[in-house]
C-alpha positions, 0 to 999 in steps of 0.5 A: 613571528611564526603565525607572520610567517604562515599568513605570507606562504601561499594558500596552495602551498600543499599543491606545491609540496606534492609537486616533489613527485617531479623529482627523480630521487622522489619518483624512483624511490621506495617511500614516494607517494601512492598513485592515488595521490598524484595530482590532477589526475581527472584534469590530465589522465584519460579514464581509459588510460589510468590503469595503463599509467598506474602500471607504468608508475609500479614499473619504474621500480622495476626497470634499471632506468640509471642504466638506461639514460644518460647521466645528464638526463638523470639530472634534470627532471624535464630532460629525465621525463623526455628521455622516459617518454623515448624510452622502448622495450626490446620489442621496440614498444614505448616503455612509459610513454603515458606516464611521462606525458603526464608528468611532462603536463604537471612540470609544465604548469605554471607556478607563478605569473611572473612569466606572463608579467614579464612577457607584458613588460617586454611586449609594452617596451616594444609596442610604444606609442610611435609603433602602434601600427604594428601588426599582431604578427609582428609584435608576436615575432618581435616577442618570441625573439627577445624571449628566446634571447632572454630565456636562452641567455644569448646576445642578439649581436652573436646571432648569425640569421640564415640566408632564408631570414634575410630573404624573408625579411621585408617591409611588408611584414614589418607593419 
């Protein structure tokens, strides 16, 4: 049974284990991974900025970050790295911009193709045989609207379009 469970695990499970550095508890703790063990340094870091990013990585332990950020930003990894990106020192210089940008790139990596599958599912529901003359621009717009409503858990019945939207809406953009 254990062998079967191991066979079902993805082959890149170590990659996902290494993504724990994105967690606030891990990156701000003393026993976090070493800088040399960070993922995708060659892909996501400019060679001329590696030294700066390494210094910023070590500075994460020195600066009292929780006192500088809101409580909400300390609970969510994405909000944390976005807030850290904008954090400045007394001179107005950004302290953690490069390390934050690197971590945000890691956060943007897809962990599966489920999102892509959902987009294709929505696209197939929108572009049917009856609507096969639809231009790519219109299809793109409809997909964006549907996916935005879905991801933000909003209902289209509660949406109030602006006057500019109503003015711009015409049959020229439909097909």
